[in-house]
N, C-alpha and C positions, 0 to 999 in steps of 0.2 A: 505494501500498500503507497502510495506517494505522499509525501508532506504537503499541504496546501503551498504553494511557491515553487517547487524543488518536483523536479520530473524525475521518477521513476524508470530506469532504463532497462528497456528489455535485451535481456542477454543473446544474439543473433548468434555466439560459435561458440563451444565447449573452452576455448581459449581464454574467451571473454570475462573477466571476474567480478567486474565493475556493478552492481548496481543502480549507481546514481552518479549523474551528470558533474563532471569536474569543470570548479570555475579558478579562473586566474585568484589566487591569494593577495595578491597587493591589495595593502591596507591591514592586512594579518600577520602580529607576530605570536610566539609561540614560547612560551618559558621553559624548561626543563632544567629542575634544578638550578645552578648559575648560571646558567646559558639563556640566552634570547635569541633566536635566530627565527629567520624569514618562514613564512611559508608559501611555496609556490604555489599549491593550489588544492582545494578543499573540495570535499565533497559531506554528504549527508555520514558517508562511510568510512571515511578517515580523510588522512590528507599528507603532501610530500612535503617535506622539510628540505631547506637550502643554507647551509649543506648542514650534514649528519649531528653534528653536536654530540658526537664520540659513542654513539646508538651501537649497540648489537644486534644481528637478527634473531628474533623471539625474545628479544626483552618485551614485560611490560615496564610503562612506564606512567608515570603521571605527567598531564601538559595544563598548561595554564594559556588559555587563545587570549590575547590581548587585540581587541581593534583598535587603530589608528584613527584621533579624530583630528582631525586639522594639522598632518604631524608631529601630533603627540599620544603615546600611548596611553588609552585611556582605563585604567585599574576598574575603573569602576563600574566595566561590561566584562570582565574579564568570565571566563567560564574554566573550569577544571574539568579535564577529563581523562579516563585511563584507556591506554590504547596500548598495541601490540604493534611491534615495529615487523614489519614484512621481509624488508628488504634495503640495504644500503651499500649507495654506487658513491662513485665519486663525484654524482653531481647532487646526492640528496640522499634523503631515506624517507620510504613509502613506511606511513602508519596506520591501523586499522583502530577504531573507534571500537571500545570493546562494549557500550552499552550509547543509546542517543535519547539522550534526556531534552526535558524541551527547552530547556537555557542553551544550551548547545544549537537544538532548533534554531531555535529564535536566531542566536547571533549570527547562524549562517543564513538562514534566510535574509536576515538586515543586511548581511555583506554583500550578498547576491543583489539585492534588491538596488545597493548604491553604484550597483556597475554599469556599463552599457552593454546592450544584451552580442553588440558586434566582440567585445574584449572575451566572451563566454569560452570556453576551450574544446572543443571534438575532438571525437577521439576519431 
């Protein structure tokens, strides 16, 4: 079931695992421990970080997603979420959210609504 404002992706091939559309992460940062890193892209299922912030495949980690509000990080609207590291590459790390709660979905939907449609990522 797709959440309002975010379309659920129908898997066309057995190799495609994503259920939800990805969107550019510009304007979102992630705090993992003492590290603050850029969110490269985000969906209701997870995100990609660049750089990887010393993560290892299979690791469970707590992330604080922080939206940028006019060139300043807005910690008042930050959301904490637990994620599993799926892959670590030179370009960054891909993580899957362990659960999607209301606060996380709201943050992602607000982030996507603030983007121009032509900047949304396609597969």
